C-alpha positions as a Markdown table, in Angstrom:
| # | Residue | x | y | z |
|---|---|---|---|---|
| 1 | Gln | 66.0 | -28.7 | 76.6 |
| 2 | Val | 63.5 | -27.7 | 74.2 |
| 3 | Gly | 65.4 | -24.8 | 72.7 |
| 4 | Pro | 67.0 | -26.8 | 70.0 |
| 5 | Val | 63.8 | -28.6 | 69.1 |
| 6 | Leu | 62.1 | -25.0 | 69.1 |
| 7 | Phe | 65.0 | -23.9 | 66.9 |
| 8 | Cys | 64.2 | -26.5 | 64.5 |
| 9 | Leu | 60.7 | -25.5 | 64.5 |
| 10 | Phe | 60.8 | -22.1 | 64.0 |
| 11 | Ala | 63.4 | -23.0 | 61.1 |
| 12 | Leu | 60.9 | -25.2 | 59.4 |
| 13 | Gly | 58.3 | -22.6 | 60.0 |
| 14 | Trp | 60.7 | -20.2 | 58.2 |
| 15 | Arg | 61.3 | -22.2 | 55.6 |
| 16 | Trp | 57.8 | -23.1 | 55.1 |
| 17 | Leu | 55.9 | -19.9 | 55.2 |
| 18 | Asp | 54.4 | -20.3 | 51.9 |
| 19 | Arg | 53.2 | -24.0 | 52.8 |
| 20 | Pro | 50.3 | -23.4 | 55.0 |
| 21 | Trp | 49.9 | -26.8 | 56.3 |
| 22 | Gly | 53.1 | -27.4 | 57.0 |
| 23 | Phe | 53.6 | -23.8 | 58.9 |
| 24 | Gly | 50.4 | -24.9 | 60.8 |
| 25 | Ile | 51.7 | -28.1 | 61.9 |
| 26 | Val | 55.0 | -26.9 | 63.1 |
| 27 | Gly | 53.4 | -23.8 | 65.0 |
| 28 | Ala | 51.3 | -26.1 | 66.6 |
| 29 | Leu | 54.0 | -28.3 | 67.5 |
| 30 | Gly | 55.9 | -25.6 | 68.7 |
| 31 | Ala | 53.0 | -24.4 | 71.0 |
| 32 | Ala | 52.5 | -27.8 | 72.4 |
| 33 | Ile | 56.1 | -28.0 | 73.5 |
| 34 | Lys | 55.9 | -24.6 | 75.3 |
| 35 | Leu | 52.8 | -22.5 | 75.2 |
| 36 | Gln | 54.7 | -18.9 | 73.6 |
| 37 | Pro | 55.4 | -20.4 | 70.5 |
| 38 | Gly | 52.0 | -20.3 | 69.6 |
| 39 | Leu | 52.5 | -16.7 | 69.1 |
| 40 | Val | 53.5 | -17.5 | 65.5 |
| 41 | Leu | 50.2 | -18.9 | 65.1 |
| 42 | Met | 48.6 | -15.6 | 65.9 |
| 43 | Trp | 51.2 | -13.9 | 63.6 |
| 44 | Ala | 49.7 | -16.1 | 60.6 |
| 45 | Leu | 46.1 | -14.9 | 62.1 |
| 46 | Leu | 47.1 | -11.4 | 61.7 |
| 47 | Gln | 48.8 | -11.9 | 58.4 |
| 48 | Arg | 45.5 | -13.7 | 57.1 |
| 49 | Arg | 47.1 | -17.2 | 56.8 |
| 50 | Phe | 44.0 | -18.6 | 57.6 |
| 51 | Arg | 44.9 | -22.1 | 55.9 |
| 52 | Ala | 48.3 | -22.1 | 58.3 |
| 53 | Val | 45.7 | -21.0 | 61.4 |
| 54 | Val | 43.3 | -23.9 | 60.7 |
| 55 | Ala | 46.0 | -26.5 | 60.0 |
| 56 | Gly | 47.6 | -25.2 | 63.4 |
| 57 | Gly | 44.4 | -25.1 | 65.3 |
| 58 | Thr | 43.4 | -28.9 | 64.1 |
| 59 | Val | 47.0 | -30.2 | 65.5 |
| 60 | Val | 46.4 | -28.6 | 68.9 |
| 61 | Val | 43.3 | -29.8 | 69.0 |
| 62 | Val | 44.5 | -33.1 | 67.9 |
| 63 | Leu | 47.5 | -33.2 | 70.4 |
| 64 | Ala | 45.0 | -31.9 | 73.3 |
| 65 | Val | 42.7 | -34.9 | 72.6 |
| 66 | Leu | 45.2 | -37.4 | 72.6 |
| 67 | Ser | 47.1 | -36.2 | 75.5 |
| 68 | Thr | 44.0 | -36.3 | 77.3 |
| 69 | Ala | 43.2 | -39.9 | 76.3 |
| 70 | Leu | 46.7 | -41.2 | 77.5 |
| 71 | Ala | 47.0 | -39.0 | 80.7 |
| 72 | Gly | 43.5 | -38.7 | 81.6 |
| 73 | Pro | 41.4 | -35.4 | 82.0 |
| 74 | Gly | 43.4 | -34.6 | 85.4 |
| 75 | Ala | 46.4 | -33.8 | 83.5 |
| 76 | Trp | 44.7 | -30.6 | 82.6 |
| 77 | Thr | 44.4 | -29.9 | 86.4 |
| 78 | Asp | 48.2 | -30.5 | 86.8 |
| 79 | Phe | 49.0 | -28.3 | 83.9 |
| 80 | Leu | 47.2 | -25.3 | 85.2 |
| 81 | Thr | 48.6 | -26.0 | 88.6 |
| 82 | Leu | 51.8 | -25.8 | 86.8 |
| 83 | Ile | 51.3 | -22.5 | 85.0 |
| 84 | Arg | 50.1 | -21.1 | 88.4 |
| 85 | Thr | 53.2 | -22.3 | 90.1 |
| 86 | Val | 55.1 | -19.5 | 88.0 |
| 87 | Ser | 53.6 | -16.8 | 90.3 |
| 88 | Asp | 56.4 | -14.8 | 90.8 |
| 89 | Pro | 58.6 | -15.1 | 87.4 |
| 90 | Ile | 60.6 | -11.9 | 88.8 |
| 91 | Arg | 62.1 | -13.6 | 91.6 |
| 92 | Thr | 62.8 | -16.7 | 89.8 |
| 93 | Glu | 66.5 | -17.7 | 89.6 |
| 94 | His | 68.4 | -17.9 | 86.3 |
| 95 | Asn | 65.3 | -15.8 | 84.6 |
| 96 | Phe | 66.7 | -13.3 | 81.8 |
| 97 | Thr | 63.7 | -11.4 | 81.3 |
| 98 | Pro | 64.1 | -7.8 | 81.5 |
| 99 | Gly | 62.0 | -7.5 | 84.7 |
| 100 | Ala | 64.1 | -10.4 | 86.3 |
| 101 | Ile | 67.3 | -9.0 | 85.0 |
| 102 | Ala | 66.4 | -5.4 | 86.8 |
| 103 | Phe | 65.3 | -7.4 | 89.9 |
| 104 | Thr | 68.7 | -9.1 | 90.1 |
| 105 | Met | 70.3 | -5.5 | 89.4 |
| 106 | Gly | 68.5 | -4.3 | 92.7 |
| 107 | Val | 65.3 | -2.6 | 91.7 |
| 108 | Thr | 62.1 | -3.2 | 93.7 |
| 109 | Ala | 59.8 | -6.4 | 92.6 |
| 110 | Glu | 57.1 | -3.5 | 91.7 |
| 111 | Leu | 59.6 | -1.7 | 89.7 |
| 112 | Ala | 61.2 | -4.8 | 87.9 |
| 113 | Gly | 57.2 | -5.8 | 87.2 |
| 114 | Ser | 57.0 | -2.7 | 85.8 |
| 115 | Ile | 59.6 | -3.1 | 83.7 |
| 116 | Gln | 58.3 | -6.5 | 82.5 |
| 117 | Leu | 55.1 | -4.8 | 81.7 |
| 118 | Ile | 56.4 | -2.1 | 79.7 |
| 119 | Ser | 59.0 | -4.5 | 77.6 |
| 120 | Thr | 56.3 | -7.1 | 77.0 |
| 121 | Val | 54.1 | -4.1 | 75.4 |
| 122 | Ala | 56.7 | -3.0 | 73.5 |
| 123 | Val | 57.5 | -6.5 | 72.0 |
| 124 | Val | 54.1 | -6.6 | 71.2 |
| 125 | Val | 54.0 | -3.1 | 69.7 |
| 126 | Ile | 57.2 | -4.2 | 67.5 |
| 127 | Leu | 55.6 | -7.4 | 66.4 |
| 128 | Leu | 52.5 | -5.6 | 65.2 |
| 129 | Ala | 54.6 | -3.1 | 63.4 |
| 130 | Ser | 56.7 | -5.6 | 61.5 |
| 131 | Ile | 53.3 | -7.4 | 60.4 |
| 132 | Arg | 52.5 | -3.9 | 59.0 |
| 133 | Trp | 55.6 | -2.7 | 57.7 |
| 134 | Ala | 58.4 | -5.4 | 57.3 |
| 135 | Thr | 58.6 | -8.3 | 54.9 |
| 136 | Asp | 56.9 | -11.6 | 55.7 |
| 137 | Glu | 60.6 | -13.2 | 56.4 |
| 138 | Ala | 61.6 | -10.5 | 58.6 |
| 139 | Ser | 58.0 | -10.0 | 60.5 |
| 140 | Tyr | 57.9 | -14.0 | 60.8 |
| 141 | Leu | 61.4 | -14.0 | 62.9 |
| 142 | Val | 60.2 | -10.9 | 64.8 |
| 143 | Ala | 57.3 | -13.3 | 65.7 |
| 144 | Val | 59.9 | -15.9 | 66.6 |
| 145 | Ile | 61.8 | -13.8 | 68.8 |
| 146 | Ala | 58.8 | -12.1 | 70.3 |
| 147 | Ser | 57.5 | -15.5 | 71.4 |
| 148 | Gln | 60.1 | -15.9 | 73.6 |
| 149 | Leu | 60.7 | -12.3 | 75.1 |
| 150 | Val | 56.6 | -12.3 | 76.2 |
| 151 | Ser | 57.4 | -15.3 | 78.3 |
| 152 | Pro | 57.5 | -14.6 | 82.1 |
| 153 | Ile | 60.5 | -16.7 | 82.1 |
| 154 | Leu | 63.4 | -17.0 | 79.8 |
| 155 | Trp | 65.9 | -19.3 | 80.3 |
| 156 | Asp | 69.3 | -18.7 | 78.7 |
| 157 | His | 69.3 | -21.7 | 76.4 |
| 158 | Tyr | 66.8 | -20.0 | 74.4 |
| 159 | Ala | 69.3 | -17.7 | 73.4 |
| 160 | Val | 69.9 | -20.1 | 70.4 |
| 161 | Leu | 67.0 | -19.0 | 68.8 |
| 162 | Leu | 68.7 | -15.8 | 68.2 |
| 163 | Leu | 70.4 | -17.5 | 65.6 |
| 164 | Leu | 67.4 | -17.5 | 63.3 |
| 165 | Pro | 67.4 | -13.4 | 62.6 |
| 166 | Val | 71.5 | -13.5 | 62.5 |
| 167 | Thr | 71.1 | -16.0 | 59.5 |
| 168 | Tyr | 68.5 | -13.8 | 57.9 |
| 169 | Leu | 70.8 | -10.9 | 58.2 |
| 170 | Leu | 73.9 | -13.1 | 57.2 |
| 171 | Ala | 71.7 | -14.0 | 54.0 |
| 172 | Ala | 70.8 | -10.5 | 53.3 |
| 173 | Gly | 74.7 | -9.7 | 52.9 |
| 174 | Arg | 74.8 | -8.0 | 56.7 |
| 175 | Trp | 78.4 | -9.8 | 57.7 |
| 176 | Trp | 78.1 | -7.4 | 60.9 |
| 177 | Ala | 75.4 | -9.6 | 62.3 |
| 178 | Ala | 77.9 | -12.5 | 62.7 |
């Protein structure tokens, strides 16, 4: 289960928003564990946090070189094959993306795919809006949740990440978030 590890990395990223190297390192580690958390490094780029992006990029390259040295170059072919095997996330069992839920509820696979695409586009629009108009903390937390929602596969145990925005709201005195 990588959900708790990602939770800790995202929490550290939140704590280290003003520490470019720490933020970049935890963002890169999240991306190394599951690709989508790399979205926080894209968030950093859009926020013009260039030192964090450089730190994250450096860690990603170092991890790629080390993993290639340990597993051999053929591991990259295996990695790409693994990614290609998720060719139909709408029909994947126990997937909780909007499109997969719609398919489970009886809509056609084509309509479910459209729902998933619309959902992903909406998430990206909300993320961009948060970068423009929200505080850095709130925008970062939107990026954290967006990093999961743009995934073609969303397992239920990733819901633990929702505790981060709940914590943010509780710290702001929004007790209804509990």
